[in-house]
C-alpha positions in Angstrom: -16.0 32.1 0.6 -13.1 34.3 -0.4 -10.8 33.4 -3.2 -7.7 31.5 -2.2 -4.3 33.0 -2.9 -1.9 31.2 -5.2 0.2 30.2 -2.1 -2.9 28.7 -0.5 -3.8 26.8 -3.6 -0.2 25.5 -3.9 -0.3 24.4 -0.2 -3.6 22.6 -0.8 -2.1 20.9 -3.8 1.0 19.8 -1.9 -1.1 18.6 1.0 -3.3 16.5 -1.3 -0.1 15.1 -3.0 1.4 14.3 0.4 -1.7 12.4 1.5 -1.8 10.5 -1.8 1.8 9.5 -1.5 1.3 8.4 2.1 -1.6 6.3 1.1 0.4 4.6 -1.6 3.2 3.8 0.8 0.9 2.5 3.5 -1.0 0.3 1.1 2.2 -1.1 -0.4 3.8 -1.7 3.0 0.6 -3.4 4.3 1.5 -6.5 2.2 4.8 -6.9 4.0 3.5 -6.5 7.6 3.1 -9.7 9.5 2.4 -8.4 13.0 -1.4 -8.3 13.3 -1.5 -5.4 15.7 0.7 -3.3 13.3 -1.4 -4.4 10.4 -4.6 -3.3 12.1 -3.0 0.1 12.9 -1.8 0.5 9.3 -5.3 -0.3 8.0 -6.8 2.3 10.3 -4.3 4.8 9.0 -5.2 3.9 5.4 -8.9 4.5 6.2 -8.1 7.9 7.9 -5.9 8.9 4.9 -8.7 8.1 2.4 -11.1 10.2 4.5 -8.7 13.2 4.5 -8.2 12.9 0.8 -12.0 12.8 0.2 -12.4 15.8 2.5 -9.7 17.8 0.5 -11.4 16.8 -2.8 -14.8 17.9 -1.5 -13.4 21.3 -0.4 -11.8 21.7 -3.8 -15.0 20.9 -5.6 -17.3 22.9 -3.4 -15.2 26.0 -3.7 -14.5 25.7 -7.4 -10.8 25.8 -6.8 -9.9 23.8 -9.9 -11.6 22.8 -13.0 -13.8 19.7 -12.5 -12.1 17.8 -15.2 -8.7 18.2 -13.5 -10.1 16.9 -10.2 -11.8 13.9 -11.9 -8.6 13.1 -13.7 -6.8 13.2 -10.4 -9.5 11.0 -8.7 -9.2 8.5 -11.5 -5.4 8.3 -11.0 -5.9 7.9 -7.3 -8.5 5.2 -7.6 -6.0 3.1 -9.5 -3.7 3.3 -6.5 -6.5 2.3 -4.1 
């Protein structure tokens, strides 16, 4: 694979940050939802978001985009949210 440009790396970083923030908001709001249908949809969204984050992390790792220690530190922070 070709090397990513700094703009692509920044975009990837911001995408990962956006997904993580969305996951945090969804998980937090889940506690306040009383409608069962909405709760089920929110849980499905949480599962999908977790899958997207895992996919981004896998892409980053497989393509050696960042140092492994940085990614594991990020994963540890994210697991505290989950």
